[in-house]
C-alpha positions as CSV (number, residue, x, y, z in Angstrom):
1,M,132.4,140.4,92.2
2,I,132.4,137.8,94.4
3,V,135.8,135.4,96.2
4,V,135.2,131.7,96.3
5,T,138.0,130.4,98.5
6,G,138.1,126.2,98.2
7,A,137.2,126.5,94.6
8,T,138.5,122.8,93.4
9,G,136.9,121.3,96.9
10,N,133.2,119.6,96.7
11,T,131.5,122.7,97.6
12,G,133.6,125.4,96.3
13,R,133.5,123.6,92.9
14,S,129.7,123.4,93.1
15,L,129.4,127.4,94.5
16,V,131.6,128.6,91.8
17,R,129.4,126.9,89.1
18,A,125.5,128.3,90.9
19,L,127.2,131.9,90.8
20,A,129.0,131.7,87.1
21,T,125.1,130.3,86.4
22,A,123.4,133.4,87.9
23,G,125.8,135.4,85.8
24,E,127.9,137.0,88.8
25,K,131.3,137.7,88.3
26,V,133.5,135.3,90.2
27,T,137.0,134.6,91.0
28,A,137.8,131.2,91.9
29,T,141.0,130.6,94.2
30,S,142.7,127.5,95.9
31,R,146.5,126.5,96.3
32,N,146.7,124.5,92.7
33,I,143.4,125.6,91.5
34,A,143.9,125.6,87.5
35,E,141.8,126.3,84.1
36,L,140.3,123.1,83.9
37,D,138.7,123.3,87.9
38,V,136.5,126.2,86.4
39,P,133.9,127.4,84.2
40,E,134.2,128.8,80.8
41,G,134.9,132.7,81.9
42,V,135.8,132.1,85.2
43,A,138.9,134.0,86.4
44,F,140.8,132.0,88.8
45,R,143.7,132.7,90.9
46,R,146.3,130.6,92.8
47,A,146.6,131.4,96.8
48,D,147.3,129.5,100.2
49,L,144.4,130.2,102.8
50,A,147.6,130.0,105.7
51,D,148.9,133.0,103.7
52,A,146.9,136.1,104.0
53,E,149.1,138.0,101.8
54,S,148.5,135.6,98.7
55,L,145.3,136.6,99.1
56,R,145.4,140.1,98.2
57,P,145.5,140.4,95.4
58,V,142.6,138.0,94.8
59,F,140.4,139.6,96.8
60,D,141.0,143.1,94.8
61,G,137.5,144.5,93.4
62,A,135.9,142.0,95.4
63,N,132.9,143.1,97.6
64,A,132.1,139.4,98.7
65,L,133.4,136.6,100.1
66,F,132.8,133.0,100.6
67,L,135.7,131.2,102.8
68,Q,135.8,127.9,103.4
69,N,137.0,127.4,107.1
70,G,140.3,125.3,106.1
71,G,139.2,121.4,107.2
72,A,142.1,119.8,108.4
73,S,144.1,122.5,107.7
74,A,142.4,124.9,109.5
75,H,144.7,125.2,112.7
76,T,147.5,126.5,110.1
77,L,144.9,129.3,109.5
78,N,145.2,133.4,110.9
79,V,141.4,134.2,109.9
80,S,141.8,137.4,111.4
81,D,144.5,138.5,108.9
82,I,142.6,137.2,106.0
83,L,139.5,138.8,107.3
84,D,141.8,142.1,107.3
85,A,143.0,141.7,104.1
86,A,139.4,141.2,103.1
87,K,138.0,144.5,104.9
88,A,141.0,146.5,102.7
89,S,140.2,145.5,99.6
90,G,136.5,146.3,99.8
91,I,134.6,143.3,100.5
92,E,131.6,143.7,102.9
93,R,130.2,140.7,103.2
94,V,131.7,136.9,104.1
95,V,130.1,134.2,104.7
96,L,131.5,131.4,106.5
97,L,131.4,127.6,105.4
98,S,131.6,126.0,109.5
99,S,130.4,122.7,110.5
100,L,127.8,121.6,112.8
101,G,130.7,120.2,114.8
102,V,130.9,123.7,116.5
103,A,127.7,122.8,117.9
104,T,127.2,119.5,119.1
105,R,131.0,118.2,119.7
106,P,132.4,121.8,121.7
107,E,134.6,119.9,123.8
108,S,136.5,118.9,120.2
109,P,139.7,120.7,120.1
110,S,138.9,120.5,116.4
111,H,135.7,120.6,115.7
112,G,134.4,122.3,118.4
113,V,137.2,124.5,120.2
114,L,139.1,125.5,116.5
115,G,135.7,125.7,114.3
116,L,134.1,127.8,117.1
117,S,137.3,130.4,117.0
118,I,137.2,130.9,113.4
119,E,133.7,131.5,113.8
120,E,134.1,134.0,116.5
121,A,136.8,135.5,114.4
122,V,133.9,135.6,111.5
123,R,131.4,137.5,113.7
124,G,134.1,140.1,115.0
125,S,135.2,141.3,112.1
126,G,132.9,144.5,111.1
127,L,131.1,142.7,107.9
128,D,128.2,141.3,107.3
129,W,128.0,137.3,108.1
130,T,126.7,134.3,107.3
131,I,127.7,131.4,108.9
132,L,126.8,127.4,107.1
133,R,127.2,124.5,109.7
134,P,126.5,121.5,107.6
135,G,126.7,118.2,109.0
136,N,127.8,114.8,107.3
137,F,128.7,115.4,103.4
138,D,126.9,112.9,101.0
139,S,130.2,113.4,99.4
140,N,132.0,112.0,101.9
141,T,131.4,108.6,100.4
142,Y,134.0,109.5,97.5
143,A,136.0,107.7,100.1
144,W,134.7,104.3,98.7
145,V,135.5,105.0,95.3
146,T,138.3,102.6,94.9
147,S,136.4,99.4,96.7
148,V,132.7,100.2,94.2
149,R,135.3,100.6,91.4
150,A,137.3,97.1,91.8
151,Q,135.0,95.0,93.7
152,R,131.8,96.8,93.9
153,T,132.3,96.5,97.8
154,V,131.6,99.0,100.6
155,V,133.5,98.9,103.8
156,A,132.9,101.0,106.3
157,P,131.9,101.1,110.3
158,F,128.4,101.6,111.9
159,A,125.8,100.1,109.1
160,D,122.8,100.9,110.3
161,V,123.7,104.3,111.6
162,G,122.0,106.9,110.6
163,L,123.1,110.9,110.1
164,P,120.9,113.5,107.4
165,A,123.6,113.0,105.1
166,I,123.6,116.9,102.9
167,D,124.5,117.2,99.2
168,P,127.9,119.4,98.6
169,G,125.5,121.4,96.0
170,D,122.6,122.2,98.1
171,I,125.2,123.9,100.6
172,A,126.5,125.7,97.5
173,E,123.1,127.0,97.0
174,V,122.9,128.4,100.3
175,A,125.9,129.6,100.6
176,A,125.1,131.6,96.5
177,A,121.8,132.8,98.4
178,A,123.6,134.5,101.3
179,L,126.5,135.7,99.1
180,R,124.2,137.5,96.3
181,K,120.9,138.2,98.4
182,N,119.9,140.8,101.4
183,G,118.3,139.0,104.6
184,H,121.0,136.6,105.3
185,A,123.4,138.8,107.4
186,G,123.8,137.4,111.3
187,Q,122.5,134.5,110.6
188,I,123.4,130.8,111.1
189,Y,122.3,128.1,109.4
190,E,122.3,124.6,109.9
191,L,122.7,122.5,106.5
192,T,121.6,118.7,106.3
193,G,119.8,116.5,104.2
194,P,116.2,115.7,104.2
195,A,115.9,112.4,106.4
196,P,118.9,110.1,108.2
197,V,120.5,107.9,106.2
198,R,123.2,104.9,107.1
199,P,125.9,103.6,105.4
200,R,124.5,100.7,104.2
201,E,121.4,102.5,102.8
202,Q,124.0,104.4,101.0
203,A,126.0,101.4,99.5
204,E,122.8,100.4,97.8
205,A,121.7,103.7,96.7
206,I,125.1,103.6,95.3
207,G,124.2,100.2,93.7
208,A,120.5,101.0,92.5
209,A,122.6,104.2,90.5
210,L,125.2,101.7,88.9
211,G,122.5,99.3,88.2
212,E,124.6,96.4,90.3
213,P,124.5,95.0,93.3
214,I,126.9,96.7,96.0
215,R,127.9,94.5,98.7
216,F,128.2,95.8,102.3
217,V,131.5,95.0,104.6
218,D,131.2,96.3,108.7
219,Q,134.3,97.2,109.7
220,T,134.7,97.5,113.7
221,P,135.4,100.9,115.0
222,D,139.1,99.9,115.3
223,Q,139.7,99.0,111.7
224,A,137.8,102.3,111.2
225,R,140.3,104.1,113.3
226,A,143.5,102.5,111.8
227,Q,142.4,103.4,108.2
228,M,141.6,106.7,109.1
229,L,145.0,107.7,111.1
230,N,146.9,107.5,107.7
231,F,145.1,111.0,106.5
232,M,143.6,112.4,109.8
233,P,145.1,113.6,112.7
234,A,144.2,112.0,115.6
235,D,141.6,113.9,117.7
236,V,139.6,114.6,114.1
237,V,139.7,110.5,113.9
238,E,137.9,110.1,117.0
239,T,135.3,112.8,117.0
240,T,134.5,111.6,113.7
241,L,134.3,108.1,114.9
242,A,131.7,109.2,117.9
243,I,129.6,111.2,115.5
244,L,129.3,108.5,112.8
245,G,129.0,106.1,116.0
246,T,127.2,107.5,118.6
247,P,125.6,111.0,116.8
248,T,123.9,113.2,119.5
249,P,120.2,114.2,118.9
250,A,121.4,117.4,117.4
251,E,123.4,115.5,114.8
252,R,120.4,113.2,114.0
253,R,118.4,116.3,113.8
254,V,116.9,117.4,110.2
255,S,117.3,121.4,110.2
256,P,115.0,123.1,108.0
257,D,116.9,125.8,107.0
258,V,117.8,124.7,103.4
259,E,114.2,124.5,102.5
260,K,113.7,128.2,104.6
261,V,116.8,129.5,102.7
262,L,116.3,127.7,98.7
263,G,112.4,127.3,99.0
264,R,112.5,123.7,98.5
265,A,113.6,120.5,100.2
266,P,117.3,118.8,100.0
267,R,118.0,116.4,98.0
268,T,118.2,112.9,99.3
269,Y,121.3,110.9,99.2
270,A,119.8,108.9,96.5
271,D,119.7,112.3,94.3
272,W,123.2,112.8,95.1
273,A,124.4,109.3,93.9
274,R,122.4,109.5,90.4
275,A,124.1,112.6,89.6
276,N,127.7,111.9,90.8
277,V,127.7,107.7,89.8
278,A,130.6,108.6,87.3
279,A,132.9,108.5,89.7
280,F,131.9,105.1,91.2
281,R,131.9,103.3,87.5
């Protein structure tokens, strides 16, 4: 059995579907998961990554674990306790969803320092481990849903700075391969889309999927900062703005790892927009 944490997130939800389609026995877990969040026949249990004891009954009978890194709540996790509970339950393999920022922003308290500490706990766990380091997610543009629905407008900073954003479905397929198949232990995969895409181009792709033009409004960094501080810690905001506005060569780089694992090129942002256009209608 495979346990998927963060199972209601963009990557976790796709991973649960991929594993279930492949015929794997899956237990999906998150704090508020419900029956409607999982495909028919998939087991689900509520648990909190910040409470390792709540995970013990979820881990019972499992042999592999997809561990979400906690995202904005990563600082609340005791990853060593989670991994100890996993080992005690008989889990032998863990796939960690980390972040490219561990490598590209090592000085960042959230992206680099905290992310690296989580990775080090996984590498020192005694389990067979695989680490996934995705860059920018296509699904981050769900932040534009309200303005696209109401005004057919996208408001975002750094209109013409491109990053090779990745479809969470591709991350999920790489995770499924690492969870199900041998040959991935001890690997760190950097996961990106097939080419850099600019926010202005993303807005155009959403418009093409909708069949209607989308107006793009270029925010200033200060405007974006003020908006992001409503739902992100300050250090996360500053690092995010730096990545979006002045990405390093490593953050602009297109990685071959998705194709290496899956045997196909990663999907484009336009592919993602067409597949998820209903959210923007």
